[in-house]
N, C-alpha and C positions, 0 to 999 in steps of 0.2 A: 550320351545322348547331345547330338549340338540342336540347340534350339534357336531360330531364329524369332524373336521376340517385338512385336510391332507394339508400341505402344506413346505412353506420354511421358515427359521427365519435366516438364512446366506447361499453362501455369498449376502451381497445386492445387490439388483436388483430390477425391477419392480414386480417381483412376490410377493418377501417380502414385500413390502409397501402394496402390495394390500392384501395380507394377515394381516398383522399388521391392519389397517385401517377398513377392513371388523368387522375381530374377535372383535376389541375395540367395534367399534358402536354396533354388537350384544351382549354382554355383556352390554352395558350401557342399553339399551333398556330389559332386565332381562333373555335372554336368558342363557342357560349353556353352555360352549364351552370348549370343548378337542382339545387342539393341538395335534397333532402328528406331527412331522418331523424326519427328517434323521439330527441327531446329535450324540457325543459323549456324554454319562452318564455326564458330569462335565459341559456341555454346558447349560444344562435346568435350568432354573429358573424360579421361580413364581412370575411373573414382576404384578399380579393383583389380587386382592384377593378373586376373584371370577372364577380363570382360573386356569387350569389342563394342563400341559404338559407330554407328551412320546415319548421317544427318540426312534428314528430305528436304527439300526446300519449301516451303508453306508462303500463303497472302495474307490468310490470317489466321490467329489461332488464341482460344480464350478455355475458359473451364469446361465451357457446353461443347464448342463446334471448332472444328478445323478446318481448313480449306486450303487443299494444296498448292503448289505452284505447277503452271503447264510442266509436263515432262517426267512427274514426281512417280508417275504407275510406272513409264518406261525405265525410269534410273532403278525402283523398286526388282522391278522384273531382273535387270542385268545385274542388280547386286546380289540377290538370289539365285540367280543360276551360277555365279561366280560364289558365294557362302557353299552351295551345294547343303543346305542343312538338312537333318532329318526331320524337321517337323516344324510349321511356322504356327506360333501362337499371335495372335492378334488380341489385343486388348482393347477393342473398339473405342473408339475415339470420334465417333460420330462425325465422319467424314466420307466425301466423295470417293474415295481410295477404298470406304472398306466394299463398296458394289463390285468395285475391278480385283479384287483380291481372291476371291473362287476362280476366275478365268485364269488368273496368273499362276496362281498354284495349280490347278490342272494343268496348263500348259508345259509345266517345269516336273510334273509328276510329285509332287511332295504334300504331304498330308497337311489340312490347314484345321487349326483348332481360334473357334473365337470366343472370348469371353463378352456375354454382353450384359452390359452395365447401367443403362438406363432409369431411374425411376419409376415406378409404377404405383399405380393402388387398384387394388382388386375390383374398386367400386366407383363409376364415376360420380364422384360427388359436386366439382368444383372443375374452375377453369384448365386449373394446372394437371390433374389427372385425367381431364378430355384431351389435353395436350400432350401427355405423354404416352398415350393410347395411340394415339396419329403416331407417335415414332414409333412404338410396338408393328400399327400396322404398315408401316414403310419398310421398315425393315424385314418383317417375316419371308416375305418372297427369296430375299437375298439368303436370307441364313439359312434355307432350305437347301442349298449349295455348298455350306460349309460340311467338312467332314463333321466335326462336333460344334457343337455350342455350350460353353455352359455358361449356367443361370445358377444363381446362390440359392433357390429356393423351390420346393416343388410345386409354391404358389404361381410363380415366376414362370415356370416350366408349362404348368394348365395353360397359361396366358397366352404364351406362345404357340401350345399345339393349337389351340380355336383358332389361331390364325394362319394355322396350316404347317408350320413347322413340323416336319415327320418327328416324334417321339422317341425313334431309334438314332436319331442324332444330335439327341442333348443326353447332357451330364449334368445333373445336380450336385455342384461343389461350393459349399458355401465359402463366404470370408472366412479367413481364419488368422488369430492374436500369435503371437510369441507371449505366451504368458510367462516366460521366463522375466522378462522386460517389463509387460504391463501384469504389474501383480501387485498387490497390498503391500503398502512399505511407509516408511517416514515422509512426510512434507510439511513443511513452514507456510504454505501458503495461506492458512486459515490465519494464523499470526500475522504474516503480510499485511492480509487484508482487513486485518482486527475484527474477522468476523465469528461468532458462538458457531452457527452453523452455514455452510456454503452449497448453493445449489451452481450447479453448471451449465449452460448450454455451449455447445462445441459446434461448429461448420460455418456454413456460407450464411452470411446477410442477405437472400434474395426469399422471392414472391414465395416459393413453393414450400421454404422451410418454415414459414407461418410464426415466426419471431414474435412479430406483435402480440400474437394470440398468449403466447408464453409473457410477454411482457404486461398485457394487459390483465393474465391469469395472478400473476406478482403481484400489482398492486391490490389489485382485487382481496387478496386474502392476507393482506393486514399483518405484512411479516415482521414486522419490528424491524428498528435501526442497528440489531445486533447481527441481523443474519442478513447474509450477503447473496447475492444474483451474480454469477461472473457470468460474461459473454464473450467467448474467444471466437473471433474470426473476423473475415470482414467481408465485405460485398457493395452489391448497386445499392442497398438501403441502409447499409451503413450510416450514413451521415442523417436522415431524416429521422431514424430510431434514437439515434446519440442526442438530437438536436429535443427529442417530444421526453423523450424518457429522462429524464434529468434525479431520477430518484436517490439519495445518498447511498442507499441499500443495493442499486444496482451498478454494478463496476465492467468497466466496458475495456477488457485489454485485448482488443485488436488480434490481428492475426500471428500466431505466434509459432516462428519458423522452427524452432529447438523443440527436438523430439523430449530432452529429457525433461525441458520446462513444461510441456504438453502432459507428462507422463507425473509430474510434481502437481500437478493441477487435479489429475484426475484420483490422483492419489489422495489428496485432502476434502474431495466432495464426500458431502453426506449424501448428495444426491444427484443426478445427471438426468436432465431432461432434455425432451428430442421432439419438438411438436411437429414435424413434418406433415405437408399435405399427399407427398410422393417422396418414395422411396425407391433403394433396390434392398441391399439388408448393410444398416450403416455400420461401416468400421469404426465410426467414433464411439456409437454403442457397444460394440462387441470391446473396445478397449476401456471403456469407461466398466462394463460388467468384471473384465479380468482386471481391474484395481481395485474391486469390491466394492463399489460406489450402487447404492439404491438407485434402480434404473423409473424412470417414467418417458414411456414413449407414444406416439398414434399407431394404429393399427393399420399404416400407412406401408403399404411394401410387406414386405418378410419381418419385419421389425416385430408386429405383432407375434408374430410365430415364435422368433426368436424370445420374447417375454413370456409366454403359454406358461400355464399351469404353475402359476405363482412364482417365474423367476423374475416379475416385476409389475409395475400397473400398465394397464393399457389404457389408452384416451383414445376416443370417437374425435376423428379427425374435424369433426362439423362442432365440437362442445368443451374445444381445448381450454378456454379461459374459466367456463363457469366448474369446470371439472376439478382444477386446477385450484380454485377459489375454494373446493372441498378436501382436495388432499393434502394441500399443501400447511395446512396449519394442522395436522394430525401428524405428519412430518416433524413441524415445530415443537410439538407437544408431547410427542410419542418418540423420542429418538431411537427407542428399542427397535422401530418397526424397520427404520431404516439401514440399522445394524442388520436386521435378519433379512435384509429384502437383499443387503450388498454381500450377504453370504452366498444367498442361492443363484444371485447373477453369478458370482465367481464360478461356483462348481456349476452353473448351465455352461458357459464359457469350456470349461475343463472337460463336460462332455459331450459335446459338441462342434466346437468352434474353435480348436487350437489350429495354430499356421502348420502344425507339424502332421496333424493330420490329413489336412487340405495338400500339403504338397505330396503326401504318400500317394493319397488318390488321383492326384495330377499326372505322379509319374504311370501308374497304372493306365489311366487312358492315353497318354502317353506310349506306351509299349504297343497297345492294342492298335494302335494307329501305324506307328514307325516302323514297325517291324516288318509287318507283311505287304508294307509299301518298298521298303528297303530291298526285300526280297525278290521285289520283281522291277526292282528300280531301274535296270537296264531296257526292260521291254518299253515299259514308259518314257523312257527319255526318248528313243527311238521311233515312236508311235509318230 
């Protein structure tokens, strides 16, 4: 099957990781993939023998928003007509082009699938969750015109259905992890950081990630000089947080581009902490779980669903610091708790969140849409 994938390759974010993992897995299963993304022409690289890329011009591109250049929609339509794929899969980049895609694909008779990534909170408990709820309200009328909309959890589906997206047009396919690469194994990170226990946060340093509440909770817990908190990531709050939280047991590792290095950090972590105010389904959380780290996360988005029934510790988004003040000393004094939680976390991923299961579900979805469309293709093209 030929899939035209519309997504992101930069700047680095969860959407980028999602696109890379899914498209590489599809290629490994023998599908043809053409990756269309916003880039300057000199950014396009052929990094796989069966991989094709098409660049779309843009005015502005960030981790959150993409603004296409004038003419991008026409170029996309012409490219899709020339490629003649069996299906278009849009890993939505929060771009004005997202709203034109249904019309473009309908005119060409090509089935259209979207993955809808934006973080959310089932309860509007703060400004971040209210802002994200507005994003869902804005997108819902458009998503109703996609042939299928992939979301990561039943909670996310329920929210979109309430906003008017027909349930029959939705599919719940969670994020998946390569559990062979992300697995328990040797790590020297604790020796490098001179840490008896290692606690890790990995993600953007932005308001919605609520990292300051984690740092406050860490200080309140008085974890001692021998136990370290590693902050992996960068973002708009990095400089201000680093300037204020200068404790010797807080290690600022910055953005780590090398995947093997990130895996080494997660393998060495006794505990992974995600204090977000809003989330979708955190791939970083699933990666940490797959590596056997005990995991603590808020109930934002679908993360609470992932850790439910004993697979981890679930925090309230409004009480992160005070809850960490209680939980962290327990982990410090009773390492058997983190060992048991790490085992349960790994088991949960193997049960529900493997990349292999994800791709199989995706292939089944593609077949239900592409095969009927292809059988009537001449009629549609001539309409």
